[in-house]
N, C-alpha and C positions, 0 to 999 in steps of 0.2 A: 593575457586574460586568465589562463589557467593558474598562473602563480597568484593572481589576486584572489581567485576563488579558494585556492588552497590556504592562503593566508587568512581569509575570512573564516574558513572552516576551523583552522587551528585556533584562531582567536575565540571563536564560539566554544570550541572544545574546552579551552582553558577557563573561560568565563563560567561555563556550566559545571566545571570540575568533572567533565566526562573523561573516561579512561583513555580515549584516543579519538581522533577525527573519524575513524571508521564506525564509532558508536553512534554518530549523529545520523539520524534516519528521518525520512519524510514519508507521509502517508499520501498516496496519490489515488484519487478516485477515478476509476475507469468506467466508461459506459460502452456497452455492446450496442453499437449503432445499427446493427442488423438484427437485433433481438426481435423475435417473433412472439407477440403476446399470446398467440393461440397455442404455443408450445408449453408454456409454464407461467407460473406466478412470477411477477417481476423481481421478487426478492427470494425466490427459491434458491437455496445455496448451490445447487448443481447447475442451474440454468438461470442465473440472475441477469437482470438488465445492468446492474451495477456491481462493481467489485472494488474494495480497497486493496491496494498493493503497498506494502511497506518495504522500502528499499533504502539502502545507505546512500548518503549524499555522494559518496565516492564511487558509486556503482551505477550501472545503467540497465534498464529493463529491455529485454529483447521481445518485441511485440509478437513475433512468431511463436516463441516459447510460451508466452502468456496465453495466446489463442489456443495453442495445442494443449496446454495444461488444463484449461477450463473445458475444452471440448472432450478430450480423451481421458485425462486422469480423473475427472469428476464424474465420469460415466455417461457422457453425452455423445459418444462416438456415433450413435445412430442418427443424431441430428446433423444435417448437412453443413458443410463448411461455410456455405453461403450465408448461414445464420450467425456468423461470428465475425465481428470487426471491432476490436476493443480500442478505444481512443480515450485520451484524457478528457474528462468532463469539463465543461465550461465553469468558470468561477461562480457564475450566478446559479447554476444548477447544483454545484457542490454546496454552496451556502444554503440553498433551499432544502437539500436532502440532509445535510449534516448540522447546520446551524453554525458552522465554523467558516471564517474567512480564510483567504489564501495564506499559506505558510503557518496555519494554525489547525489544519484538519487533523483529526484524531479519531480512530475507530472506537475509542472508549468515550462514551458520552454523546455519541452522534444521535441526532433526532430520529434517524431511520436505521433499522438493523440491516447492515450490508455485510455480505460475506467478506472475509479477510484472507489475503494471501501474503505470506512473509517470504521474502527472497532467502534462499538457502544460505547465502554468505553470512547473513546476520546470525544464524545459529552456530557459526564457527568463531564468534567473538570471545575474547577473554579479557576481563571477566564477562560473563554472559548477561549483560544489561543493555537496554536499548534507550536512547534519548530521542524522543519524537515530539511533534507539535502537541500542544495541550489546549487547543481551542482558540488561541490568539498568537500572533507572530512573536510576541515578547515572552510567552510562557512555554516551557518545555517540561515534559514528563519523563522522568528517568524511572524505568520499570524493569524488573528482572524479566528476561526473555520468556521463561516458562510461565510466568504470571500473565504476560501479554497473550501468549498462546491460549492459556486457560480462560482468560476473560473474554476473548474474542472468538474462541473455537476456530482458530486460524489453521490454514494449511501451510505447509512449508514446501516451497517449490524452487527448482533451479530455473530462474528466469533471466539470469545475467549473461552478458557477453562473455 
C-alpha cells in the first residue's frame, strides 16, 4: 500500500510540475474538542477552537506536539491541559467553516479566518515553494513559502515525528 501511495504522490508531483513529492502538502483542519468558550473567542489566534495545520503528504503530525505548541508556545500555558484535545474536524464541519470539500481545503480563501500552523519541515524545502489544495480536489495552488506565511500570518512549528 505504501508503494501505491508513493507512486500516486510521484505521479501527482509530475503532473503538477512540482519540484518533488515533498512539496505536495495538505491543509488539515483541527478542532479543539475540549475548547472552553468562556476562556476566549472561538477564533482568537492564541486560543482558537479551530486551527489549520499545513503538512507534507510525506510527513505525519504528532498530536502531542501540536497540543503542546498551541498551549505553551502560543502563550496559553496558564490554561489547563484538560482544555486541549485537538482532533481532525469532520468533513461536514470543515465544509461549513471553509467552504471547501475534502482534499481541497486551503487556508487562503476560507470562509472563516482560522489560525494557521505550518510544519517546520516545509520550511526546509528547496526550492521553497508549497503545493496545496486550492478549494477543490482537482485544483492545486503552488505558492512561495514566504508568501503563504505572509498571507496567512502562519506560525512555523516542529510537529512531525
